N, C-alpha and C positions, 0 to 999 in steps of 0.2 A: 366389574365386568368384563365378560368373555367377547372378543368381538369378532366373526365371521365374518368372511367373503365372501359373494355370490356373485353373479354375471347379471341379475335381474333380481328386484324386488317389487313385489305390488303391495301394495299398502289399500287396503279393504278386498274383503271376499264377498262383493254384491256385483251385480250384473255388468259391471264395466269391468271391474278385476280378474271376476271368472270367466267372460266372453272374452280377454287377452290371455287367459292362462289355459283355455280350453285350444285358442287360435293357438300358441306357439305349442302346443301338443303335439297338435293334428300338422307339424310342420316340422321335415326333416332337418332342416337347419339350428334348430335347437334343440337336437335331441344330447349335443353335448353341454348346452349351458345348463347353469345352474337359478334354479329359481325359486325364490321363496317368497309366500303369502301371508302376510301378515294381517289378522284383525283382530278387534278386541271381544267379539264375540264368538262362540263356536260355530255361528249359521247353520242351525236345523232345523228351526222353526218356520214355519210360514209367517214369515211377517211383512208380505207382501204381495201382492198379484201383477205381473208384467200381464200386458195385451199388446198388438199386435197383427197387420195386417201382410200379408203376402200371398203370391201367386204361386199358385201350386203347391207341391211339396216344397217342406222345409227342414233346415236341418236339427229341430227341435222338435218335430211331430211327435217324436214318442216318447218323450215328456209332454205336452200337451194336455192341460184336462179337457177341454172344449172346443171346437170351430163352430161357426156360424157361417151362412152364404149370403143368410138377409139381415137386414138389421135396421131399424125404426128412428126416427126424430119427430119428436112433438114440439110445436113452436108456434108460435102465434094462433093456438087453436086449430092447428091444420097436423094431421099425420103424414109423415114425406118417409114414404117407403123406399130401402134402400136394398136394389139386387147386384148384391158384389162379382155375381158373372165370374170373370177369369180368376177373382182374390179369394181370402179367404178370412178371417177373422177370427183370432187364436186367443185364446187366455195360459197363460202358464205361471203356475204356484210357483214360488220362490223356492220352498221348501223339496220340491222336485228337481229343481235347479242345482241346490245347493249338495244333495243328495247324488247327483249324476257327475257334477264336477269333482266331489270327493273319490266317488268310485273310479274316475275314470285319471285322476292327475294323482297316481299311486306309482308312474315310476319313481326309480332313485333320485332323478337330477331337480325333482319336485320335496319341498319342504313345507310342511304348513305348521304356524304357530302363531295359538291365542296371546296376542300381548296386544298393550294401547301405542302405537305410538306417539310421543310425545314431542319428537323434533325429526326435521330430517334437512340435513346441512349440505350446500354443493361443495365441492372440494375442486381441487386442477383437473383432475382426471376419473374423477369420480362423484358419488355422493354416497352422506351416510346417514342410517337411519337409529336411535338412539327411542329407544323399547321403556317399558316399566320395567323390563325383565334384564336386558341383553342392549349390547350394539353390534351394527350389522355395515358392510358396506358394497357398495355395488358398481357395476359400469353404470348403470340407469336403474334411477329410482319411478315407477309407476305412482303415482298419488292420488285417491280418490277425496279426499280430503276439503272442503270445500276453505277458500281463502278468506283469511280471519277479516279482510277489507270489506269483505261482499255481507251487504247485508238490506233487508228487502226495504228499509227506508231512504237509503241513499238518492237524494236527489239529482245527484250525477247523469243518474241511469232512468230506463226507464223501466218498471219491475212492476210485472203479476205473478201472484205465487195460484199452482192449481194445487187447493189444499180439501180434502175429502176427509170425511169417514164413511166406513162400509160395514156393514155387516153378512155374512151368509146365514141368510134364514131359510127355515122349513116349516112350513106348511101344513095344514094338516089331511090337506086335500087337491088335487093337482089344479094348480090356480094359470101357470105358467106355460108357455108357449116356447119350448126350448128349441125352436128352430128359427126365433127370432130375438137379438141382440138391443136392445137401447142404449144409441149413443148420448142421445142427449134428451129429456124430457124437461119442456120449461113450466109446464101445469103448474110444479110449486115452486116456488121462489122465495129467495128472503128479501123482501122490498124489491127494490128495482137496482138489484147488484146482479151481476152474471153468474147465475145460483142454478143448478139441474140436476139432476136425477138421472144415473147412468144404472140398467140393471144386465146382470149377465146372466141367463137361467141356463142352472147345471141339469136340472132335471124339471120334470111337470111339477114338483112340490118343494125343492131347492134356487136359491138365486143367490148370488151376488147385490145388493144394492147398496148405492154406495149415495150420499148427499155430498155435491159437487161444486165448488168456487173456483170461480177467472177472477180475482179481484187481487185490487193492493193492500188488503189489512184479512185479516187472520181473525175469525173467532172462537168462541167458547166453547170445549168441551159439550158442553148443557146444548149448544145451539145445533152441533150438528145431531144430535142425539134428539132435539125438538122435528128437527125437520123430517128424520128417518123415521121416527114414530107417527107422525102425521101423514109422510107418501104410503106408508102400509096399507094404513088405516082406512085413510081418504079413498087413495089411489089404486092400491091393489085390493082394496077392501078385507084384508087382515084384521081379527082381533084375536087372535090365538093364534101366535107362532112362536118358533124355536130359534133362539140368536145362536149360530154352531162358531161362529169366529166373528173376529173386530180385526178389522186395519184401520190403519190411517196415516195421511203423510202430508210433507210441502214439498213441490215442484217450483223452481225457481222459473218463471217464465220473462227472461229478462236480456236485456242489449249488454248488459257485466262486460267486460273484455277478461273471460276466464283465459283465453288464451296466451293472454301479457304475463301471465302466470309460468311459464314452461320456464325451466333453466336448460344449460345445457344436459346436464345431467340427469336431472328434477321433471319431468314429465305428469303433466294433468292429466286425470283420466274422468269418465264419467259424468256426472254433475260439476265436477271443478273444473274439468276442459271442457266446457261448454258442447259436451254432445245430448243435451236437453234439445231438442226443438221448441226454439223461443214461439212460435207462434201455435203449438199443440202439446206441449208437456212431453211428448213421447219419446222415450232414448231408449230401449230395450234392441230396437233394429239398427241402430246408431251403432250401439256402441259394439256389434257383431263388424259395421262395413268401418268402426274408427279404429277397432283392434287391427284389422286387415293394413290400415294406412301405418299403425305402428309398426309392425311386423314387415313393411316393406321397404321404414327408413332405417329399422337396425341392420337389414342384410344392405342397405345402400349405403354403409358407412360415412353417409355425410356425419355433420357436425352437428347441427341445429337441426331437430325437430318442427317442421311445418305443417299444422293441417290444412291441409288444401279447403276451399270451400267457395262455393256460387255468388261473388259478389251480389247481383240480382235478388239471390232471397233473403239476402243482412236487407235491402232493403225492406221489402217484402216483408219481413218480420220486423223491422222497426217500425212501418207502417200502423201494422196490429198492432201492435205492444200501445204505441200513439192512444188507437182507438179505445182501447180498452181500459187504460190508466188514466185516460183524461174523460171520457164517456164510460165508463164501467154499467150506463143502464142499455146502453145500446147493445150488448150482449146478445140478449137473446134476437133480434130483429138481423145483425152481424149473422149468427150461423141458421138462424133462418134462410136469408137470400143465399147462404153459401148453399146448404144442403139443397135446398128447391130449384136451383136456378144451375148447377152444375152436376156429372155425374158423379158417382160414389168414385168411380175408378181415375176420372181426371182430378178431382179433390184428393187422393189418396198419390199419385205420380206428385203432384202439388207436395204435397206434404214430406215426400219422399225426396225432393228437390230432381223430378227426373222430369220435371214435367218441360212442353215447347214453349215459344214465345207465345202463340198462336192462346194455349189451353192459359197463360198466363194473362194473358188480355181479355181473355172471356170471363174469366173469375175480379179479374179487377174490373170491368165494365161491371159486373152484377153486384157487384159489391158497392159499384161508387152510390157515395148518399153526401148528404153535408159533413157528418162524424168525418169521414174516409177524408176529403177535401180538404178538410181543418187540420187534421193530422199532416197528409201531404204536404200541405204549405209549411205548418212546425216542421217538417223533413227536409225542404226546401231550407228556410231560413236558416238551419244549420250548418248547412253549408252540405245536405247531403253525408250527415256522417252517420257509419251503423254503429 
């Protein structure tokens, strides 16, 4: 095997890895640095959709497929309308993001290879990466592979999965209001689980429709199909439609300590680095923010990387996970209270970890209920460990 030396190696060309690579490319400090991007797949298909909110214009606006300024939550027999005001909710297709990254990262200091990483080993002053084709070394390796020690069944941690399957469907006639997205529709649920339908209308005849769970247990492929078909027939009133694309995924929502798996020259990124917001499952904008944190670390010449996090949100997330993992049937009530009693702007700031203590208190009081009181008691009993 040939061994090649790079300054940095990024393992995984997904949202986290490419956000990091694009951030490096935009920073003059990294112009003379050699960067290897490794992924076992070529990354050109639309294998997922990323959605996020932000105020005003954003850096990805030229790639965004669709934006909305109004949303809807349907829970407990009520329609809760969301006026985003200064915010926009944006949909970005992965194939567009991949194409943009490949077009942008064409400088000689970037090297792309389609290889499967087998091992990453910490050395004294570097790290080595062994793939199915070659071996490489670098000053730092940024690894998006989830640690083998993480499992959804681990009883030591609180584990919820955001798992879903979605179809982009096209109707024969205009039935969608493409100015309003549906964040959650609880009119169809799988028993008493926290399960709902998520809709991003692209045109008046075309929409992404996903059946989603926030639950400790996964379900079969046929279960997603059953609820998708039932929702489209019963709640959209469609018997004839075309399925243009399919996507599915499993996103960990957990207090598992991913950050403990950083090593001096191996830094975990993405889901593997704890970049998924535990109480929402959103990660794309976090990837953008966390990439800047890594760049600041590399330029600081500090020895060890530490990802700064606000302790109060770790406590909030743990209580949220306590509720949904122990009393999953409370999910509809939880989100009804959240969206009914708080402005969407406050909720966005809270989920972005930019809310004030006054806003935090209002949300906490609005969610106050027996399941939350019991969750807080368990959290206190643990010594407020996060």
